[in-house]
Steps between C-alpha positions, in 0.01 A plus 500: 500500500629840427595687824431833346151424392337726768682794344288475175239768505202477260501791263206422281281375774569782731238769525561871485585633840734429781617155601722403801729210525720375795801265455728342757833410343799313614782289377298300254424830324865606466606165379311553176720795398850401396762748608270689728665744736275351777525131556297466808250725683158529634264791382152604517402668169175697440397585142229737381405477144285778362361378161358760267376447140838602341750421778566340837719655783693267722590633851688274736612533851722241690683442824697216632841368559790377269750234616829646405863565655578819665741715310659638829575170685401215251253333741176362368225740556133549453497841319166690521379619170195681387385716204260576232476510115267596227455389135268593233360234253363678183285291264596521138393297211755262366739577782713241662617569848756781449622800699453864379836633354456815700350374834605175654189481720258477195465149347278451194286174488231379261142558627438116410763399751322237719724525807819669607774366719608757740763295690783634294404866582470416874844335498649803326340763734642285799836497340514859426411563870804307627749762622848515363660459841326232701512614855239605762476621860502172679578651853135411627530136400580245774731330434657728231571314176839675486823303438692676798827328398492654151406839641794486733738397221361791276549747787849387551584536134346849488727617786824333387480558129622797296201709586546425875741670728807420285736367781526146348568619140879501537519162696289313241708295253277542194692472170199629305485827708886523468480469110226764489713735704779463243259602226374820665861662516 
């Protein structure tokens, strides 16, 4: 059975007006997308479709957690994530599913389209909401997920490296640094 079957929305059978859908997605959802930035997570997704005669608007809000590694200490964390997104589907005779050249949020579909799979759009919105640096304020968690040994190591490296106090620079035997010093002259 297709695990994404619940994400097919009826287009032709849908009446004019607002329609609301709620989805709970997890690891089985993300496994369907090869190369996804999110491999595991748990989200509640709320979709509002406003169908009109010539188009449909798609508004989505989501919140949940992503299982990932912390970019600060490399510990496994449950990163909170929430966001929203909007798309416009315009009906056009003879149109295959394609995006507008000028506006990425406008997608043309045929008015005869029987159903529309929105799973790819949901996955894309979730991936776009993923921050570039995966850290969060975990101070309120008990126990903290932080890898304290890694944080101590990084703290030690910051204080004894070239940007640190500089006391250890002359005592370190580093052939790469010595070769660079010769080039600077």
